[in-house]
Every structure is written in C-alpha cells, then in structure tokens.
C-alpha positions, 0 to 999 in steps of 0.5 A: 707413727705408732705400731701395736701388735694385737694378739688374741689367745683362745683356750680350746676345750677340745685341745685342753685337759678337763681341769684346764681353765683360765680361772684355775689357781696354781701354786708356784714359787714366788719369783721376786721373793726367791730373788730377794732371798737369793741375794740375801744369802749371797756371800758378796753382800756380807749380810749377817745372820741377824740381818738375814733374820730381820730381812726375812721377818720384813719380807713376811710382814710385807706379804712375801712368801716362798710360794704364791697362788694366782690364776692361770690368766694372771700369771700368763697374761694379766699380771698380778700385784706383788708386795715386794715389787710394789714396795720397791716401786713406791718411791718411799 
C-alpha cells in the first residue's frame, strides 16, 4: 500500500506584489554555513583560534559563504545544492 499527498501551489498575480515572481532571486543567510560556524565557535568543542581559521578557510574554499542567493521556487519548493551538505553526504 502506498500513499502520496499531491499539492499544487499557484502564484496569483492578483494577490501578489508587482515584484513577486517564482524566479526572483533572494539573498538570505546560509543555514548550513551558519550552523557550521555556530558549532565552530561553541566552547564545548574547544576549537583553537588556529583551528577556527583553518575551518573558516576550508568552508570558503568549499563555496560556503555567510549569505547565499537562490530563486524563490528553489528555497520554497524545489530545493538547491549546498556545498557543505553535499560534502557531508558524499561518503568521502
């Protein structure tokens, strides 16, 4: 037996602002990157200043930045690729 819920979302121009669009790009804080930085500065992990600099450099080299830009449709429904999450789930 299998159950799946289907939903359809419609962007109504009548009820939306003039600038509202599924393909509009928005800038917002990078959740995985902020989580990594939050853990990095947490005293319970005891990461030294040098360790923090190395980790911060590694995050930047991986493409993790404090803020990211994605389309509204990606953020709300389609999803988007994140360098840190991709690396964490790569099995390397």
